[in-house]
N, C-alpha and C positions, 0 to 999 in steps of 0.2 A: 383422115381419122376426123371423125366427127365426137363432139360432146354430147349429143342427144342419144336418148334411152328412146324404148319402145312408147308406144303410146300406152297407155292404161286402160284397164277395163275396170268393172265393177261387179263384185257377183254379191247375190241380193242375203240378207241373214236368214239362215238355216229357218225351216219349222221344226217346232216338236210335236211327237202324236201323243195322244192321251187313251187312245181306246186301241185293243186290236183287231177291232172290228168294224168299226165306227171311221173310217176314215176323213171325214169330213171334222174330228176333233183336233183341230192341229190350233198352233199359238207360236207367235214370238217369244211370247215373253213367258219364261217356265211358272211362277209364280202364278200369274194373271191365268195360264193353264189350268193349273193345280186348282186353283179355285174354282173354275169356270166346268172343268168336266170330269173332278177328281184324277188320281194318278191309275197311269197305264196297268196296271195287276190290279186294278180295284175288283172287289169279292175273289180274288185269290190268294191272298194273303190269309192265313187262319186267323183268328181276334180270339180273344185280346191280344197285342203286344204285351206281354209279359216282358216288367222291368226286376231283376233284382239288385241291389246296392250294397257297394262299399263306401264306408263312412268312419270318418275319425270318430272318438269316443265322446260320446255327448252330441254329436252334430247329425246323427241321421234324422231327426226331423226337420232339419235344414234342405235336406235330398228328396224326402218326401214332400215337403213343401214345393220345390220347384216342379216333381213331376206334376201336382196339382196344378201349378201353373200351366204345363203344356195343354192343359185343357181348356182353360180359358180363354178369351178373347182379349186382343192388343191391339190399339192403335198404334200406326205407322207415327216414328218420331225423329226421323232421320233416312235421308235418300227418300225422298217424297217422291219423286221424280222417275223412280223403279220399285221401291219398296214395296208390297201388298198387306192393307189388312191381314194379323192373323187373328181368324173366327173359332179356336181352339182346332185341336192333332184330330182328333174323329171328324170334325168338318172337313177339312183339308184330307186325306187321307182314306176317309171311310172304313175305318176300322179303328176300334176301340184300344187303347192304351191304360193298362194300370199295372200296379205292383202286383209283383210275384207270392208266393205265399210266403206267409211269416218266416220260415225256415230258410229263405233268400236273402235276406236282409242282415248282412255282418255289420257290427262297430269294432274297430280295431282294438286293439289292448289298449288301457290310459297308459299304462308306462310305456306306451311307442314315444309318446312328446317328449320326455324326459332322455330317453336313448338318443332321442331326434339330436336334441339341443347339445347333448355333451360329445357325439362324435365329432372323430374326426370326417369321417365319410358317409354324411348326414343322407346321402345319396343313397350308400348300399344298403344303410338303416330302412329305410321309406321301401324301397325298390323290396325289397324282401319283404316285408311285412305286407304290401299289398299283393305278391304273388302268392303268400300261402294265403292268403285270404280267397284268391280267385281258385286256386286249389280246392280250397274249401268248398266254394259253390258249386266247381267242377263236378264233383260227387250227386249234387240234383240239376243236373244238366239237362233232363226234362219237365222242368217245373219252370224254364224261365227262360226269356229268348235272345234279353240285350244285357249286358251290367252294366253301371252306373257305376261309377266311381270318385267322389269328391275329393278334389284336391284344394285345400286351406290355401289362399294367400302364405299363410305363415309358413308353408311348407318351401317356400319359393328356392331355400336354401341347397333341396333335392333334387330340382330340377335336371341337375346338368352336374357331371363330376370335376374334377379339377380339369384346369388346363389341358394338362400331357395324356387328360381320357377321354376317349370317344366314347361317352355316355351320356344318352338323353333320357329321361324318364318316360314321356310316352311313347316312346321306339322301345323301349327296351318292355315293357309293358306288353307292347302292342306284339312284340316278337313270341314273346311267352304265349301268346291267349289264341293269338292265329295259328301258332303249330299243333293247338288242342280245339281248332275251331270254335273257338268261343269268342263271340265279338262285344267288344267292348268300350265304352263311353266316356273318356274323361270329362267332369265336369269342373270347369274351374271357376275359381271364387270369382274371381276378378274378371275373368272373361264370361261366366253365365249367372252367376248369382248376383252380383255387385254392378252389371254393366247395366247401366241405364235407359238404354232400350229396348225396351222389352220384344217388342216387334223382332227385332233381326236376331234376338238369342233364339227364339220359339221357332222362325224360319230354320237356320240352321241346325239345333239340333233335334228339331222336327224332322229334316230331310233324311240326316243323318241315320235318327233310330228307325223309320220306315225302311230304308236300302239296306241299313244292317241287320233286319229283322226279316230280310228278302224281300225286301217289295221293289217295284218296278217307278220310279214317280213317272218316266217320260222317257221314250224312244226321241228317233231322228225318221222325220217324215217320207222328206223324198231321198229312198236310197236305191242303192244297187243291188238287190236281193246277192246275188251271186259275187258279192267282192268281198273280202276280207281284210279287217286292218291290224297288223302285227307290230308294237312298240317293244324294241331291245335297248337294256340298260344293263349297266355293269353296276356292283356293289362291291367298295372295296376294304377290307378288312384292314385294321389297323396291323403294324408293321409286327408288333406283340404278338398276336394272334399265332398260336401253332399250328392252325388248318391254313388251307390255302386263302391265297392272297386276296384272290380275284373269284368273283361268283357274278355268274350270266343269271343275275337279280330276274329276269321275264323276259323270256317272251312272253307279252301278254295279247292274247286274239280277241279282237270286237269283229262283232258281225258287221255288215255293213249300214243296220240301223242302232249300230253303238253299244251295244247293252251286253255284249257278250264278254261280261268280266272275270274270265278266268288267265290262268297264267303258270308257267310252267320256271323250276328254277331249279337250280344244280351248280357245283362246282367245276368251273372248266379248267380244264386238264391242259389243254395245249394254248396257252395265250402269250402275246405278242405286246411289250410294252414300249410304247411311243411318246414322249412327250408327256409321259403319268397316261396317258389312253392307253386303255388293253384295247387288242383286236383278236379274234377268234381267228384258227387254222380255219381251214376249209372244211374237215373232219367235225370240228367242232361248230362249226356253224352248219353243217348240215345237221347235226344230231339237235340244234336249236331248234331250225325249220319243218324239220321232219315230226315233232312233237309238237308243235305250235301247229301245223295243218292238221296233225292226229284229234285235237280238241274241236277246227271245225268242222270233220267230218264226223265226229261224235254226237252234237250238236245236228248234224242234216243227214242223218239217215246215209252215211259211208260216201256221200258226194263231194269231192274234192271244189274250191273256189272256183269261181271262172276266171276272178283276179285278186291281186296279192299287192296288197299296198306295206311297205315297212317300212319304219319312220327307226333312224337311232340319233343322237345326239352326234356322232361323231363320223369320220368318212368312213364308207364301204371300201375296206382293200381287196385287192385283187383276188386273195384267196377264200375272203368274206361275198363274193360276189358269187365266187364259181358254187362255194356252197350251197348258195341260196339257190340259184339257178337248178342243181342236181336235186336239190328235196324240191323243190317246186312247178319240175317239168310236167308235171299232169295240166298246171294249168297254164292260160292260155295267153295271159299277160302279169308281169311282175313290173313294179315299180319301187326299186330301193333308192330311199329319197334320207337325205340328211336335213334334219333341224335345226336351223345353226339360230337361237334363240336371242345373241346378244350382237346384232345385226349394226352396223355403222351409220347404215343410210339414216333418213332423217325426210319428211316428206311435210310442205304446206298445201294447205288448200286453196285454190286462187278462184274467186268467183268470175264467171265468164263474164267479158267484157262487153258496154255496150258498143253499139257501134261506133269505129273511129277511137275508142278509147284504150285503154290498156284494162288489163284485168288486176284487181287489187284482190289481197291476203281476204280470206275468207275471217267471220267470226267464229266457225267451229272449224274441229280439225278433220284432217282428211278421214273419210270414210272407212269404216270398217268394211272389207272387203274387197279391199281397193288393190288389184293384182297389176306387177310390172313386170315385164320378162326383160330379163339382163342378159339371155344367153338361150341356146339350146336345153342346156343346162340347170342355167339359175334363173331363179323369179323371186322379186318381192312379195308377202303378203300381209297385207295390214289385218291383224290379230283383233289388235285394238284401235278405236276412233268413234268416229260419229255413228249413231243408228238411228235409224227413222221407223217410227211405228212402236215406238216404247213407252215415249214418256206425251201426257199431254202436251207439252210446249214444243214438242217437233222433234225435237233433235237431243238427243240423249247421249253422254260421254262418260263411260263408265270410268269414277275415281272423279271424274272433274278438272282436275290436274294435269299438266306436263305434256311434251310434244308427244305425242304415239310414236312408237318405233315400230317397223315390220320384223317380222322373221324373215330370213333367207333360206328356201329350200332347194337344193341342191339335188340335181338325179342323177345317182352314179348308175344307173341300168334303168330300161322304158324305152317309151317312143311315144311321139303325139304332144298333142297343145298341153300345156300348164291347166287350164280350166276344171279338169277333171281331178287330179292331184290337190288343189287347191281347194277347189268346192270339198273334198274329204276334210282335208285338215280344218277350213272353216268350220265345217258343222262337228266334227267331233270335240270342239274348245266348248261346245253346250252340254257334253256327255257329264260332267264332272257333279255326281249326286250328295258332295260332302261339303258342298256349300250353297250358298243363296244368291249369288251372282248370275248373271245372264251370261255370261262368259268365261273362259280361262284367255291367256294370256298365249296358252298353247295347244296343240290338239293332247286330248286326254292320252295317248300312247303316250308321251311325253310327261304330261305333268301323272301319271297314277306312276310314269316308272321310276320319276325322282320319291316319291314315297316309298314306292318298293324297295328303292335301293338303299334305303335308310333302314327300313327293317330288316331284310333279308339277311343282312349281313349279321345281325344279332341272335339270327337264330341259330341254332347247337345242331339239328340235323333236318335237312332240307327233304329228303324223304322223295318218293319217286309220282306220287301222286300230283295230278295238279290243285291247285287253290282259288279260290273264290275270292276278289278283290273283295267282300265287303268285310271281309275280317281284318284288312289291314286300313278301312279306312279311319 
């Protein structure tokens, strides 16, 4: 028995594409690409993007001022090795952003403040008031594209419920609005209005606003057009809920370029629980996969994908594997991959030794994209680590601290090398349009699944139609 592991390989940083026809409009850096080329869907998003508002009594002007600030330039005051200057919303996204008509700007009743302060359940008081305001705006749905909701710091007691309650104000409002296909953006005072680094705020809110209005900031540049990526996760309702405890919160379906942001959700009837993890029966998994591949066919003139890569955070049981294979029998290749975020492994980077000397620990962490095969079924992939070509200093390490840990990929079905599976996971880590980072620590199939799991379990009626993820961002 040997203690050695397989030699590692390195996958280059995936490029992003910023134009549907000009294939040379590519960049490693998402923000730099937007400034250089504009968004992928430039001239396809009807302008102006109209923003409706909900604010506390007397605070409407604060929200209007913030909206005006989105159109102003801001210099970089943090993350100088990555962040780009903000030139203004219309300069970045090549479409104007403006306030909706007067009837789409609401201030909450003044008595809400007193009711909030004296209530033993301030989160319920606050949530009910905001939901009534969203309902009021829903009647004017044709007059706006996105709702901004101002949440001041003095409402902090209403952000979450009591310890025994499963309540989160953000997720509660998202669930209500998403069920009605109304995109909302919470604008918190502490994270948006009073945060001192304005360029950071503008990039984050600007990207979210553009995507929620139906825009596509970027896609992946180097893809197999006949591959579909599917992410599966489960939401668990509180035991006090009268409805089914488990929900298959998604199968979310992504095109090869990472931009097919649709998913299906429904209550699962045949669920086995092992160590608090739900597993589907063969029939339930067949149902999930069949509806998922139908989403792909609907966008590709009835054609099935040649290859399907399915991600989930728990292992694939035999019944689940059988259900997947039955539903995806028309596909040439099917990879069922467990994505384990909390791997126990660590790695350090050793500089190449000079002749006759030992290697020395490097001044930078392991390179992002480093791949180590553990066996035919398992590999380690460093999603977090050193990246070249981003910073003028030569090396860029997102966050700038800690030793990056890899994710562990476990293949429960599929054949061949780890290269394609790892390349797709690394690329999908750059497809989260809801933040301004270079990448996420997980592929978007998993990071979006976490968001959906929190929100879906709070929806009273899941329905049968597919959802667009932009309503849940």
